[in-house]
C-alpha positions as CSV (number, residue, x, y, z in Angstrom):
1,M,-41.0,38.5,-11.6
2,T,-39.4,42.3,-12.4
3,E,-36.9,43.1,-10.4
4,P,-38.7,45.6,-8.2
5,T,-40.9,42.5,-8.0
6,I,-38.1,40.4,-6.6
7,R,-36.7,42.7,-4.6
8,A,-40.6,43.6,-2.5
9,F,-40.7,40.1,-1.8
10,V,-36.9,40.0,-0.4
11,A,-37.5,43.6,1.8
12,A,-40.5,41.8,3.0
13,L,-39.1,38.8,3.5
14,K,-36.2,39.9,5.8
15,R,-38.9,41.8,7.4
16,E,-40.7,38.4,8.7
17,M,-37.0,37.5,9.4
18,Q,-36.3,40.5,11.5
19,A,-39.9,39.9,13.3
20,G,-38.8,36.2,14.2
21,G,-41.8,34.6,11.5
22,V,-38.7,33.5,9.2
23,A,-35.6,31.9,9.7
24,P,-32.6,34.4,8.5
25,Q,-31.5,30.5,6.9
26,T,-34.7,30.8,4.5
27,E,-34.1,34.8,4.3
28,Q,-31.0,33.4,3.4
29,H,-31.7,30.6,1.0
30,L,-33.9,32.1,-1.0
31,R,-32.1,35.4,-1.4
32,R,-29.4,33.3,-3.4
33,E,-32.0,31.3,-4.9
34,F,-33.7,34.6,-6.7
35,A,-29.9,36.3,-7.6
36,A,-29.0,32.6,-9.0
37,L,-31.8,32.6,-11.0
38,G,-31.7,36.5,-11.6
39,W,-33.4,38.9,-10.7
40,S,-35.3,39.8,-14.2
41,R,-36.8,36.2,-14.5
42,D,-40.0,34.9,-15.4
43,D,-42.5,34.8,-11.9
44,A,-42.9,31.6,-12.1
45,L,-39.3,30.5,-11.6
46,H,-38.6,32.3,-8.4
47,A,-42.6,31.5,-7.1
48,T,-41.4,28.0,-8.1
49,K,-37.7,28.2,-5.7
50,V,-40.7,29.9,-3.1
51,D,-42.6,27.6,-3.6
52,E,-39.8,24.1,-3.0
53,E,-38.5,26.3,0.1
54,I,-42.1,25.8,2.0
55,A,-42.3,22.1,0.9
56,R,-38.3,21.3,2.7
57,L,-39.8,23.6,5.2
58,L,-43.2,21.3,5.7
59,N,-41.2,18.1,5.6
60,Q,-38.9,19.2,8.2
61,A,-41.9,20.2,10.5
62,R,-43.4,16.4,9.4
63,V,-39.3,14.7,10.5
64,L,-39.4,16.8,13.7
65,S,-43.4,15.5,14.8
66,A,-42.1,12.4,14.2
67,L,-39.3,12.3,16.3
68,R,-41.1,13.7,18.9
69,D,-43.4,11.7,19.0
70,A,-41.3,8.3,18.7
71,I,-39.4,9.5,21.3
72,F,-41.3,11.4,23.9
73,G,-44.9,10.4,23.2
74,A,-47.6,12.1,20.7
75,A,-48.0,15.4,21.5
76,P,-49.7,17.3,23.6
77,G,-53.3,17.2,23.1
78,A,-53.5,14.4,20.6
């Protein structure tokens, strides 16, 4: 990604965070990951970081669902 592209992604991510669609921790984590990679690196490197964050969040959702089911029983409507 070029620096303007990454900055556009980060700006959109920040707007989503402010709207409540993304947790502040997610926005901050991705911003730090992008900065660590460098703002003008290859698209694939930055996209991989986003994919890793998605996988981390999906794993958290699976764990929370499993805990809920184990402690409270199956999800309503399941």
